C-alpha positions, 0 to 999 in steps of 0.5 A, spaced: 160 668 707 164 662 703 162 654 706 167 651 710 172 646 706 171 640 711 164 639 710 161 632 711 160 627 706 153 625 705 152 618 707 149 615 701 155 617 697 160 613 693 166 615 698 163 612 704 162 605 701 169 603 701 171 605 708 165 600 711 167 594 706 174 594 708 172 591 715 168 586 713 173 584 707 178 583 713 174 579 717 172 575 712 179 574 710 181 572 717 176 567 717 178 564 711 185 564 713 183 561 720 179 556 717 185 554 712 190 554 718 185 549 722 184 545 717 192 544 715 193 543 723 187 538 723 190 534 717 197 535 720 195 532 726 190 527 724 188 526 717 195 524 714 195 519 719 189 515 717 185 512 711 178 512 711 172 509 707 165 509 707 165 503 702 165 498 707 160 492 708 159 487 713 161 479 711 160 473 715 161 465 713 155 463 710 154 455 710 149 452 705 145 446 708 144 441 703 142 433 703 147 428 702 142 423 699 135 424 696 129 423 700 122 426 703 122 431 708 119 428 714 120 434 719 123 441 719 125 444 726 127 451 724 125 457 721 128 463 718 131 468 723 132 462 728 139 462 732 142 454 732 148 451 735 153 447 732 150 440 731 143 442 732 138 438 728 135 442 723 130 437 719 129 430 718 128 425 712 124 419 712 128 414 714 124 408 712 128 406 706 135 407 709 133 402 715 131 397 710 138 398 706 141 397 713 137 391 715 139 388 708 147 390 709 147 386 716 143 380 713 149 380 707 154 381 713 152 375 717 151 370 710 158 372 708 161 370 715 158 364 714 160 363 707 167 364 710 167 360 715 165 354 710 171 356 706 176 355 712 172 348 714 173 346 707 181 348 707 182 344 713 178 338 710 182 339 703 189 338 707 186 332 711 184 329 704 191 331 701 194 327 707 189 321 706 191 321 698 199 321 700 197 315 705 194 311 699 200 312 695 205 310 700 200 303 701 200 302 693 207 303 693 208 298 698 203 293 694 207 294 688 214 293 691 211 286 694 209 284 687 215 285 684 219 281 690 214 276 688 216 276 681 223 276 683 223 270 687 219 266 682 223 268 676 229 263 678 225 257 680 221 258 673 227 254 669 227 248 674 220 247 674 219 249 681 214 254 679 209 253 674 208 258 668 201 260 670 203 262 677 209 266 674 204 269 670 199 271 676 205 274 679 207 278 673 199 280 673 199 282 680 205 287 679 202 290 673 196 291 677 200 294 683 203 299 678 196 301 675 194 302 683 200 306 684 199 311 678 191 312 680 193 314 687 198 318 685 193 322 680 188 322 686 194 325 691 195 330 685 188 332 685 187 333 692 193 337 693 191 342 687 184 342 691 187 344 697 191 349 694 185 352 691 182 352 698 188 355 701 188 361 696 181 363 698 182 363 706 190 363 707 193 369 710 187 372 713 182 371 719 175 370 718 174 377 720 179 380 716 177 376 710 176 381 704 169 378 703 167 380 710 171 387 710 166 388 704 160 386 707 162 390 713 163 396 709 156 396 706 153 396 713 157 402 715 155 405 708 148 403 710 149 406 717 151 413 714 145 413 710 141 412 716 144 418 720 144 422 714 137 422 714 138 427 720 141 434 717 144 438 723 147 445 723 155 445 721 156 451 725 152 456 730 149 462 727 142 464 724 138 461 719 137 464 713 133 463 706 130 456 708 126 454 702 124 446 704 118 444 706 115 438 710 113 433 705 117 435 699 121 430 695 129 433 695 135 431 691 142 430 693 145 436 693 139 441 693 140 447 697 135 447 703 137 453 707 143 457 710 146 458 716 150 465 717 155 465 723 154 472 725 159 471 731 165 471 726 163 477 722 168 481 718 168 487 714 171 488 707 173 495 706 174 497 699 180 502 699 182 506 693 189 504 691 192 511 693 190 509 700 194 503 700 201 505 700 202 505 708 197 500 709 199 493 713 196 487 716 195 488 723 194 495 723 188 497 728 182 500 725 176 504 728 169 502 725 162 505 726 156 502 723 150 506 720 145 501 724 148 504 731 151 510 729 157 514 731 155 512 739 158 505 738 165 504 735 168 497 733 175 496 733 178 491 729 185 489 725 187 488 718 188 481 717 189 481 709 189 485 703 185 483 697 189 480 691 186 484 686 181 490 685 174 488 684 174 490 677 179 484 675 175 479 678 168 481 676 164 477 671 165 482 665 172 485 667 174 491 664 177 491 657 182 497 658 186 496 651 180 497 647 177 504 644 177 510 648 180 510 655 178 514 661 182 513 668 178 510 674 181 510 681 181 502 682 179 500 689 182 494 693 178 490 698 181 490 705 179 484 710 178 487 717 177 482 723 172 484 728 172 483 736 167 477 738 166 481 744 163 487 741 159 483 736 156 479 742 154 486 745 152 489 738 151 484 733 151 486 726 148 483 719 151 481 713 151 487 708 150 492 713 154 499 711 160 501 715 165 507 716 172 504 717 178 508 719 185 505 719 191 508 723 196 507 718 202 510 722 201 504 727 206 498 726 204 492 722 206 486 718 210 487 711 205 482 709 199 483 704 196 476 705 192 474 711 195 468 715 191 462 717 
C-alpha cells in the first residue's frame, strides 16, 4: 500500500523553523514598538518641557582674609573647618608698635593744640600792638602840630626883635624833631599792622578745634587708632574657615593671604548647559537639583538668576583659535547661575565644588532678561 500524503514533517527539518520564529519576531517587534511609543510619550509629556545637565557644581562666596598692615602673629583663634560668625575675632597681631604710634600721635595733638592757642594769643597781642602804634602816631602828629604852631607864632616877632634868632632856631629844630618822630611812629605802626596781618592769616576764620594743624594732628590720631584696631582681624562674613596658612609667631606682610572664609549658607550652583539647551531658558525659571552627596532622596529647589555673558572657552586663559588650521565644531556650554533655597541649605548643607544634577522647567514663565539682577 502507498503512504498517506499528509505524513508529519520531522521536528528538526527546515520547514518547522520559520513557524516557530514568527511568534518570537512578532513579540520582539511589539516590544520595540511599545518601548518607542513609551519613550515618545515620555518625551512629549516630560522631556520636551525640561532641560537637564550633570555638568553643574556648587559655588559659594569665598572671602580671603588678609592683613591691612604688617606685624607678628600673637594669637590664632580659629582653625580649618570651624564655623565663624560675622565680626568674630580670627587672630591677633602684636599691638606694641601700634600702641606706641597712638601715644606719639596723641602727644603731637596736644602739642599742636597748645601751639594754635599760642597763635591765637599772639594774634590778639598783634592787634593790641597796632592800637598802641596808632596812638603813638596820633601823639607824634599832635607834637608836630604844636611845634609848627610855635614857629608860626614866633615868625612875625622875629623882625621886631621880640623873639631872638636863637629861640627861633630852637623852635624850627623842634618842628624837625617832631616830623622825624612822626615818621618813626608811622613806620612802627605799619610794621605792627603787617605783623598783625601775618598773625591773623594763621588763625583768622577758624576756631582752635577747626585749625588745619589741629585737624591734621587729629587725623593722625585716628590713623593710629585704626592701626591699633587692625591688629585684630575679624571675620568679614559668616561661614566656614578654609585654607588657614598662618601660624603663631609668623611675621606677615600687609596684603598676605592668611585664611579664607566660605559663606556656605549663601551657596549657588553654576550649571553649564549646552548652547542648544538655552533657547527657551529664562531668568526666574524653577530648577530641580540633586547632589551626589545626598543622592536622589534629597531634592533641592532653585531658580535661574542669570545666564553667563559668554561660553567657558571664551573666558579661558588660552581661548580657542578657531580661525587657524583645521576646524572641528564643538558644542559650547554657557554657565547658568542657579540660586538655592537657604532653608534647604540649612538642613542639607553643601560644599564648594560638589557635583549636581540640574533640571530646568523651560515651560515656566520667566523674565526675558538674560542677566542677573542685583
